[in-house]
Rosetta silent file (secondary structure, phi, psi, omega in degrees, C-alpha in Angstrom):
SEQUENCE: XXXXXXXXXXXXXXXXXXXXXXXXXXXXXXXXXXXXXXXXXXXXXXXXXXXXXXXXXXXXXXXXXXXXXXXXXXXXXXXXXXXXXXXXXXXXXXXXXXXXXXXXXXXXXXXXXXXXXXXXXXXXXXXXXXXXXXXXXXXXXXXXXXXXXXXXXXXXXXXXXXXXXXXXXXXXXXXXXXXXXXXXXXXXXXXXXXXXXXXXXXXXXXXXXXXXXXXXXXXXXXXXXXXX
SCORE:     score description
SCORE:     0.000 S_00000001
   1 L     0.000  130.996 -177.766    9.536  -25.603   15.064 S_00000001
   2 L   -66.018  140.466  174.682    5.775  -26.205   15.384 S_00000001
   3 L   -68.148  127.615 -175.001    3.394  -24.736   12.847 S_00000001
   4 E   -92.231  133.154  178.096    1.482  -21.872   14.476 S_00000001
   5 E  -127.034  130.318  173.583   -2.352  -21.607   14.029 S_00000001
   6 E   -97.432  125.405  177.631   -4.441  -18.652   15.157 S_00000001
   7 E  -107.601  117.664  172.392   -8.026  -19.669   16.024 S_00000001
   8 E  -110.995  101.684 -170.037  -10.552  -16.746   15.936 S_00000001
   9 L  -152.101  130.060 -174.164  -13.837  -18.041   17.264 S_00000001
  10 L   -90.028  -14.111  176.106  -16.264  -16.438   19.684 S_00000001
  11 L   -83.722  113.608 -175.384  -17.879  -19.737   20.880 S_00000001
  12 H   -60.040  -34.217 -177.918  -15.689  -20.950   23.815 S_00000001
  13 H   -68.932  -41.885  174.669  -16.678  -24.541   23.411 S_00000001
  14 H   -62.573  -44.573 -176.527  -15.679  -24.640   19.724 S_00000001
  15 H   -58.814  -50.028 -177.049  -12.536  -22.670   20.521 S_00000001
  16 H   -66.439  -40.525 -179.655  -11.386  -25.057   23.241 S_00000001
  17 H   -66.121  -38.635  177.533  -12.196  -28.194   21.168 S_00000001
  18 H   -64.042  -42.547 -179.886  -10.187  -26.823   18.201 S_00000001
  19 H   -61.707  -42.918  178.405   -7.289  -26.003   20.541 S_00000001
  20 H   -57.547  -52.909 -178.958   -7.357  -29.501   22.018 S_00000001
  21 H   -66.166  -40.130 -177.920   -7.302  -31.323   18.704 S_00000001
  22 H   -70.868  -39.690  178.508   -4.756  -29.020   17.062 S_00000001
  23 H   -64.821  -40.916  174.628   -2.348  -29.130   19.972 S_00000001
  24 H   -61.582  -28.393  174.337   -2.697  -32.892   20.011 S_00000001
  25 L   -85.860    5.895  175.322   -1.731  -32.825   16.350 S_00000001
  26 L    95.826    6.453 -179.313    1.427  -30.890   17.102 S_00000001
  27 L   -87.357  150.312  170.883    0.337  -27.367   16.231 S_00000001
  28 E   -94.255  125.416 -172.308    1.143  -24.320   18.366 S_00000001
  29 E  -112.087  137.857  171.500   -2.194  -22.605   18.979 S_00000001
  30 E  -122.628  142.019 -177.945   -3.156  -18.992   19.802 S_00000001
  31 E  -111.019  145.815  168.607   -6.776  -18.083   20.668 S_00000001
  32 E  -141.143  142.330 -175.149   -8.852  -15.034   20.018 S_00000001
  33 L  -104.505   -0.908  174.539  -12.531  -14.553   20.909 S_00000001
  34 L  -152.004  169.110 -175.648  -13.568  -11.726   18.562 S_00000001
  35 H   -63.674  -40.388 -179.882  -12.543  -10.289   15.244 S_00000001
  36 H   -63.444  -47.108  178.294  -10.716   -7.238   16.609 S_00000001
  37 H   -62.569  -37.603  178.077   -8.627   -9.324   19.003 S_00000001
  38 H   -59.515  -45.883 -178.270   -8.009  -11.799   16.215 S_00000001
  39 H   -64.183  -42.397  179.851   -6.554   -9.129   13.913 S_00000001
  40 H   -61.871  -43.558 -178.253   -4.357   -7.781   16.755 S_00000001
  41 H   -70.144  -34.385  174.073   -2.990  -11.299   17.530 S_00000001
  42 H   -59.972  -45.227  176.484   -2.429  -11.974   13.861 S_00000001
  43 H   -61.792  -33.257 -177.595   -0.233   -8.942   13.597 S_00000001
  44 H   -79.251  -40.732 -173.203    1.615   -9.806   16.769 S_00000001
  45 H  -104.357  -14.852 -178.270    2.432  -13.455   16.159 S_00000001
  46 L    46.378   69.484 -173.018    2.248  -13.776   12.375 S_00000001
  47 L   -72.038  168.792  178.472    0.849  -17.348   12.373 S_00000001
  48 L   -83.506  -22.204 -177.984    1.303  -19.960    9.625 S_00000001
  49 E  -158.828  146.810  178.422   -2.491  -20.431    9.306 S_00000001
  50 E  -122.879  130.519  169.938   -5.700  -18.755   10.542 S_00000001
  51 E  -101.002  119.556 -164.667   -8.966  -20.498   11.411 S_00000001
  52 E  -128.796  109.463  176.543  -11.565  -17.787   11.186 S_00000001
  53 E   -68.382  154.381 -177.150  -15.190  -17.812   12.302 S_00000001
  54 L   -91.753  -55.963 -177.853  -17.502  -15.609   10.269 S_00000001
  55 L   -83.777  102.309 -178.625  -20.201  -14.368   12.760 S_00000001
  56 L  -142.174  156.169  173.377  -18.237  -12.621   15.567 S_00000001
  57 L   -70.862  172.134 -178.070  -18.453   -9.449   17.627 S_00000001
  58 L    61.900  -57.919  173.381  -16.297   -6.307   16.965 S_00000001
  59 L  -143.269  135.938  176.935  -15.378   -7.451   13.408 S_00000001
  60 L   -77.260  169.599 -177.543  -16.937  -10.262   11.398 S_00000001
  61 H   -62.908  -35.407  178.983  -14.763  -12.875    9.724 S_00000001
  62 H   -63.373  -42.343 -179.815  -15.076  -11.338    6.286 S_00000001
  63 H   -66.938  -40.894  177.706  -13.757   -8.005    7.493 S_00000001
  64 H   -61.887  -46.467 -177.853  -10.855   -9.727    9.366 S_00000001
  65 H   -64.026  -39.388 -179.481  -10.020  -11.814    6.288 S_00000001
  66 H   -67.723  -36.999  178.943  -10.005   -8.779    4.004 S_00000001
  67 H   -66.164  -41.734  178.443   -7.713   -6.915    6.506 S_00000001
  68 H   -62.345  -40.434  179.200   -5.400   -9.881    6.602 S_00000001
  69 H   -66.409  -22.707  175.178   -5.229  -10.072    2.817 S_00000001
  70 L   -78.169   -6.856 -179.867   -4.051   -6.506    2.625 S_00000001
  71 L  -121.218  -20.889 -163.902   -1.031   -7.430    4.669 S_00000001
  72 L  -158.387  153.408  176.149   -0.333  -11.100    4.145 S_00000001
  73 L  -106.077   15.446 -178.615   -0.859  -14.197    2.006 S_00000001
  74 L   -56.838  137.720  179.016   -1.065  -16.545    5.066 S_00000001
  75 E   -58.792  133.849  178.480   -3.632  -19.326    4.535 S_00000001
  76 E  -121.463  125.816  171.279   -7.142  -18.606    5.926 S_00000001
  77 E  -112.936  122.410 -179.714   -9.826  -21.170    6.529 S_00000001
  78 E   -84.771  138.832  178.543  -13.295  -19.784    7.292 S_00000001
  79 E  -118.950  126.200 -176.613  -15.456  -21.545    9.851 S_00000001
  80 E  -153.041  156.021  173.545  -19.196  -20.774    9.787 S_00000001
  81 L   -84.017   -9.296  178.723  -22.612  -22.142   10.533 S_00000001
  82 L   -84.961  129.743 -178.958  -23.801  -20.779    7.226 S_00000001
  83 L  -115.705    1.898 -177.831  -23.761  -23.229    4.372 S_00000001
  84 L   -65.418  147.222 -178.948  -25.339  -21.156    1.534 S_00000001
  85 H   -56.859  -39.196 -177.639  -23.408  -20.854   -1.745 S_00000001
  86 H   -60.574  -40.399 -179.582  -23.458  -16.998   -1.500 S_00000001
  87 H   -66.990  -37.711  175.242  -21.686  -17.116    1.840 S_00000001
  88 H   -60.578  -47.427 -179.684  -19.109  -19.471    0.476 S_00000001
  89 H   -60.616  -43.316 -179.744  -18.507  -17.254   -2.473 S_00000001
  90 H   -60.716  -43.651  178.995  -18.207  -14.211   -0.195 S_00000001
  91 H   -62.209  -42.716 -179.006  -15.569  -15.993    1.934 S_00000001
  92 H   -70.181  -34.187  178.871  -13.505  -16.998   -1.087 S_00000001
  93 H   -69.378  -31.197  174.810  -13.767  -13.523   -2.636 S_00000001
  94 L   -75.521   -5.425  173.825  -12.371  -11.936    0.476 S_00000001
  95 L   110.424   13.868  178.614   -9.343  -14.117    0.122 S_00000001
  96 L   -70.808  148.693  175.389  -10.112  -17.245    2.131 S_00000001
  97 L   -88.271  -28.169  177.633   -8.297  -20.449    1.058 S_00000001
  98 E  -155.569  170.103 -174.815  -11.043  -22.767    2.185 S_00000001
  99 E  -145.040  122.072 -176.936  -14.430  -22.737    3.800 S_00000001
 100 E  -119.548  126.907 -179.079  -15.776  -25.271    6.381 S_00000001
 101 E   -96.667  137.609  176.836  -19.381  -25.345    7.532 S_00000001
 102 L   -79.376  147.345   -3.350  -20.320  -26.141   11.074 S_00000001
 103 L   -80.306  145.154 -176.423  -20.849  -28.682   12.472 S_00000001
 104 L  -123.091  157.033  171.303  -17.722  -30.278   11.054 S_00000001
 105 L   -81.278  133.087 -177.762  -15.771  -33.404   11.761 S_00000001
 106 H   -60.627  -37.095  179.806  -12.415  -32.703   13.336 S_00000001
 107 H   -60.655  -39.819  178.599  -10.719  -35.303   11.095 S_00000001
 108 H   -63.991  -46.349 -178.923  -12.026  -33.451    8.062 S_00000001
 109 H   -61.113  -42.588 -179.883  -10.942  -30.058    9.382 S_00000001
 110 H   -60.317  -43.368 -178.813   -7.414  -31.393   10.176 S_00000001
 111 H   -63.503  -38.598  179.548   -7.213  -32.894    6.661 S_00000001
 112 H   -67.313  -39.072  174.807   -8.201  -29.534    5.164 S_00000001
 113 H   -58.975  -45.648 -179.605   -5.612  -27.760    7.245 S_00000001
 114 H   -67.356  -34.522  178.900   -2.917  -30.122    6.052 S_00000001
 115 H   -70.015  -42.568  179.797   -4.054  -29.756    2.401 S_00000001
 116 H   -64.787  -40.730  178.461   -4.011  -25.971    2.557 S_00000001
 117 H   -63.481  -42.169  179.008   -0.544  -25.930    4.179 S_00000001
 118 H   -60.669  -48.194 -179.889    0.799  -28.386    1.557 S_00000001
 119 H   -63.173  -38.401 -178.707   -0.599  -26.235   -1.287 S_00000001
 120 H   -69.142  -38.163 -179.412    0.785  -23.084    0.240 S_00000001
 121 H   -66.478  -40.234  179.102    4.213  -24.645    0.716 S_00000001
 122 H   -61.726  -41.059 -177.378    4.179  -25.897   -2.935 S_00000001
 123 H   -68.264  -39.515 -177.639    3.288  -22.497   -4.264 S_00000001
 124 H   -67.279  -33.610  177.030    6.039  -20.895   -2.171 S_00000001
 125 H   -67.243  -38.773 -174.408    8.630  -23.378   -3.500 S_00000001
 126 H   -81.155  -31.148 -174.504    7.597  -22.790   -7.098 S_00000001
 127 L   -71.930  140.937  178.031    7.289  -19.008   -6.914 S_00000001
 128 L   -68.315  152.711  178.846   10.371  -16.940   -7.683 S_00000001
 129 L   -60.070  130.510  178.965   11.793  -14.836   -4.785 S_00000001
 130 L  -102.151   67.268 -178.934   10.047  -11.479   -4.890 S_00000001
 131 E  -136.464  125.244 -179.011   13.013   -9.316   -3.891 S_00000001
 132 E  -117.265  138.139 -177.915   14.538   -6.616   -6.031 S_00000001
 133 E  -130.882  128.312  179.527   17.813   -4.836   -5.282 S_00000001
 134 E  -133.178  178.874  178.641   19.156   -1.583   -6.649 S_00000001
 135 L   -58.678  117.913  176.668   21.674    1.008   -5.357 S_00000001
 136 L    58.153   25.143  179.275   20.643    1.826   -1.768 S_00000001
 137 E  -145.146  124.919  174.717   17.208    0.231   -2.428 S_00000001
 138 E  -127.574  124.867  176.375   15.772   -3.172   -1.527 S_00000001
 139 E  -113.539  108.486 -174.868   12.093   -4.025   -2.353 S_00000001
 140 E  -113.790  100.512 -177.813   11.222   -7.272   -0.590 S_00000001
 141 L   -78.865  -20.851  179.577    7.689   -8.435   -1.267 S_00000001
 142 L   -72.877  -34.450  178.062    7.994  -11.702    0.659 S_00000001
 143 L  -106.075   -1.354 -179.312    8.476   -9.805    3.874 S_00000001
 144 L    54.426   48.614  177.277    6.827   -6.601    2.661 S_00000001
 145 E  -117.840  139.574  173.492    9.926   -4.519    3.634 S_00000001
 146 E  -120.923  118.764 -177.739   11.237   -1.539    1.828 S_00000001
 147 E  -107.248  121.023 -179.085   14.890   -0.726    2.691 S_00000001
 148 E  -119.790  111.901 -175.745   16.090    2.751    1.656 S_00000001
 149 L    52.312   47.908  173.238   19.830    3.433    2.179 S_00000001
 150 L    78.177   -2.123  179.911   19.945    0.516    4.670 S_00000001
 151 E  -113.303  140.217  177.276   16.951    1.694    6.746 S_00000001
 152 E   -69.444  126.006  177.768   13.437    0.170    6.832 S_00000001
 153 L  -112.686  128.458  176.550   10.844    2.621    5.535 S_00000001
 154 L   -65.712  130.112  177.542    7.144    2.183    6.248 S_00000001
 155 L  -145.656  127.129  179.908    5.153    1.786    3.100 S_00000001
 156 L   -59.779  158.862 -178.611    1.500    0.619    2.707 S_00000001
 157 H   -53.495  -44.421 -175.349    1.013   -2.624    0.650 S_00000001
 158 H   -64.226  -36.574  177.532   -0.295   -0.820   -2.503 S_00000001
 159 H   -64.638  -46.282  175.152    2.783    1.504   -2.543 S_00000001
 160 H   -55.871  -49.018  179.795    5.046   -1.554   -2.239 S_00000001
 161 H   -58.228  -44.290 -178.663    3.117   -3.388   -4.955 S_00000001
 162 H   -64.129  -50.240 -179.716    3.296   -0.389   -7.281 S_00000001
 163 H   -61.414  -40.195  179.025    6.996    0.146   -6.767 S_00000001
 164 H   -64.776  -42.162 -179.784    7.747   -3.552   -7.166 S_00000001
 165 H   -62.726  -53.040  178.386    5.714   -3.785  -10.363 S_00000001
 166 H   -55.211  -48.928 -176.238    7.502   -0.776  -11.909 S_00000001
 167 H   -70.977  -15.185 -178.925   10.950   -1.870  -10.750 S_00000001
 168 H   -71.751  -21.868  179.147   10.424   -5.455  -12.040 S_00000001
 169 L  -133.389   70.897  179.675   10.763   -4.068  -15.579 S_00000001
 170 L   -45.904  135.380  175.748   13.242   -1.197  -15.434 S_00000001
 171 L    72.460    1.083  172.144   12.833    1.548  -18.031 S_00000001
 172 L   -83.211  131.931  179.294    9.537    0.137  -19.282 S_00000001
 173 L   -88.685  135.057  177.513    6.748    2.752  -19.471 S_00000001
 174 E  -124.301  137.434  174.564    3.285    1.871  -18.068 S_00000001
 175 E   -75.659  163.578  176.674    0.108    3.856  -18.518 S_00000001
 176 H   -57.976  -39.904 -178.973   -2.046    4.669  -15.483 S_00000001
 177 H   -68.534  -39.338  173.688   -4.704    2.193  -16.658 S_00000001
 178 H   -57.404  -40.726  179.919   -2.146   -0.571  -16.991 S_00000001
 179 H   -70.987  -36.077  176.834   -0.965    0.055  -13.501 S_00000001
 180 H   -65.932  -42.924 -179.552   -4.502    0.116  -12.168 S_00000001
 181 H   -63.535  -40.510 -172.600   -5.228   -3.212  -13.861 S_00000001
 182 H   -87.088  -34.594 -177.240   -2.039   -4.929  -12.707 S_00000001
 183 H   -93.204  -47.124 -176.059   -1.661   -3.434   -9.167 S_00000001
 184 H   -90.731  -22.476 -179.302   -5.208   -2.663   -8.131 S_00000001
 185 L   106.796  144.665 -176.291   -6.912   -5.359  -10.169 S_00000001
 186 L   -63.561  -21.783  179.848   -9.037   -5.347  -13.277 S_00000001
 187 L   -91.165   11.376  175.429  -12.242   -4.886  -11.301 S_00000001
 188 L   -76.981  130.662 -176.438  -11.071   -1.627   -9.688 S_00000001
 189 L  -115.118   25.608  179.137  -13.383    1.203  -10.551 S_00000001
 190 L   -83.638  178.866 -179.234  -11.544    4.124   -8.849 S_00000001
 191 L   -72.746  140.612  177.246  -10.067    7.254  -10.348 S_00000001
 192 L   -66.839  -15.940  176.695   -6.740    6.862  -12.317 S_00000001
 193 H   -69.043  -10.819  173.062   -5.375    9.684  -10.224 S_00000001
 194 H   -53.021  -41.615 -178.210   -5.016    7.049   -7.494 S_00000001
 195 H   -68.213  -35.132  177.799   -1.760    6.060   -9.228 S_00000001
 196 H   -64.461  -38.409  178.982   -0.525    9.680   -9.133 S_00000001
 197 H   -63.182  -44.450 -179.142   -1.165    9.895   -5.429 S_00000001
 198 H   -68.076  -39.209  176.431    0.769    6.668   -4.766 S_00000001
 199 H   -60.028  -45.619  176.064    3.626    7.738   -6.996 S_00000001
 200 H   -53.995  -47.878 -178.506    3.834   11.046   -5.154 S_00000001
 201 H   -66.068  -37.800  177.450    3.979    9.324   -1.751 S_00000001
 202 H   -62.153  -46.644 -178.752    6.707    6.927   -3.109 S_00000001
 203 H   -61.366  -34.873  177.950    8.829    9.822   -4.353 S_00000001
 204 H   -63.521  -31.939 -177.890    8.658   11.493   -0.940 S_00000001
 205 H   -82.465  -29.292 -170.156   10.204    8.299    0.542 S_00000001
 206 H   -99.936   -8.172 -169.383   12.748    7.818   -2.255 S_00000001
 207 L   -58.059  134.397  177.182   13.820   11.352   -3.040 S_00000001
 208 L    57.344   28.441 -179.315   17.576   12.052   -3.437 S_00000001
 209 L   -88.310  -37.148 -177.182   18.587    8.541   -2.360 S_00000001
 210 L  -153.301  147.662  173.491   20.522    7.456   -5.496 S_00000001
 211 L   -92.000    5.514 -176.572   21.420    8.864   -8.949 S_00000001
 212 L   -98.964   -5.720  176.963   21.268    5.345  -10.465 S_00000001
 213 E  -160.716  157.087  177.591   17.482    5.024  -10.417 S_00000001
 214 E  -165.029  160.467  172.658   14.279    7.035  -10.049 S_00000001
 215 E   -93.902  113.307 -170.603   10.531    6.837  -10.557 S_00000001
 216 E  -105.406  142.326  169.861    9.999    8.974  -13.710 S_00000001
 217 E   -90.503  129.224  176.645    6.923   10.534  -15.163 S_00000001
 218 E  -107.414   99.797 -171.301    6.552   10.074  -18.906 S_00000001
 219 L   -51.152  134.346  178.876    4.334   12.991  -19.816 S_00000001
 220 L    76.670   -2.377  179.341    1.177   12.088  -21.607 S_00000001
 221 L  -121.973  -63.893 -175.612    1.735    8.374  -21.018 S_00000001
 222 E   170.342 -126.861 -171.529    2.364    7.279  -17.483 S_00000001
 223 E  -136.397  152.576  171.054    5.292    6.127  -15.303 S_00000001
 224 E  -144.800  156.730  169.352    8.504    4.121  -15.418 S_00000001
 225 E   -99.707  110.411 -174.074   11.190    3.060  -12.986 S_00000001
 226 E   -93.340  123.632 -179.281   14.291    4.340  -14.699 S_00000001
 227 E  -127.084  134.054 -177.062   17.537    2.528  -13.830 S_00000001
 228 L   -90.382    0.000    0.000   20.914    3.361  -15.251 S_00000001
């Protein structure tokens, strides 16, 4: 099955040139002409890689990349006419895997695509499966699916990450600050009550499902995933 690449680029000449070379290289290509359309197509086709222009109408590339990173770890290569270091840093901080400045040589871009895909495949092979199973509960972080009593339940990424983190060490107690550091990141400056809100929402989804596990409050300390 061909590797699928989503090209999000508002310049029709560059878009068509990229499509020509990538299809010649055996890739399955989908095109989008602005950031909003690109995000919609990303969610529809779930490509193996995204080539993402920075300066675009509707949504710029940084906003699109940030939105993609909230849902997926798919490789993203930013394409831009800007070559300044600050712009490259911005692209990498929003979650891009690589950054190519226009004008670029197609051979170089194809080599970068191959390198990013190889690196991604290697990480996927080395990484342990991120799937936890309990009585009537499956937390699958590879597919971002939460199955409760055999049914898929919609849960935002942060709720999934919080539940997975707690359930990865059953019966271990975590403080709110530990959870903020590990799930939201050490540079998160929000209120610790954010954890309480997410736990409350998780409990609404998981209430009365099983008597073999639960998300427990440890008063004065924090939370734990209690499993019998």
